[in-house]
N, C-alpha and C positions, 0 to 999 in steps of 0.2 A: 319132116324127114330130109334127110341129108339134099338129097337131089333134088328136092323141089327149091330149099334154100339156094344152092348152086344155082338151079336154073333163071331164080328171080335175080340174082344178085348179076348174073351175066347178061339176062335182058336189060338191066339197069345200067350197064357198059363198065363196070370194074373191071379194074386190070391186075387188080391183087385182091387177094381174100385171105383174110387172116383167121386160122381155122383152130378151136382150142376146145377142148372136152368139159363136160361138164363139173367134173370131180378136180378141184387142186391136184390132189397127188396122182401121179400116173399108176395105172390100173392096165394089166394085160386086158383083162375081160372085157374093161367098158372103154377105155381110152384106145388101145390097140384098133381095137375091132370097128371103131368110127374112125380114126384116124385111116385105116386099110382102105374102108367105105370112099372115104372125101377123096382119097387120091386117085381112086379105080374111076369114082365120076368124074372129077374136074380132067384126068389124062383124057376119058371120053369126049366129056362135051368140048374142052377147051385146052388143049396140052399147052398154050404158049401163055396162059394166063399165071403171073407169078402168084406163089402161095409162101405162106408163112404159116408152120404148125407148132404150136406153144404145145409141148405136151405134159407139163405141171408150172403149176404157180404156187405153190403151196408156201414157197419162201420169198415171193415178190414183197415189198413193202406195202403196195397197195391194198394187198389183199392180206397181210397182216393188220393195216390198218382198221381195214374193215372188221373184221373182226373184232378187236380192239372194243371201237366205236356201238359193235352190237351188243358187248359185252355192260358195256356202260349204261345203254338203255335199261 
């Protein structure tokens, strides 16, 4: 759950959280819902914690390379 993950990270003293959804492409139903929930929780628990939100990563070279490698196997 997003809230328990944010709570654990904050208790560990992190000052920046990078959040990205499970799916490489942006999806309103999945990505947007998770992003809104993450922002709601973080703003309530620690509004000054820096956040970086990755909305999609399907074009990132590392993601593409990981797909290529999985196909080679």
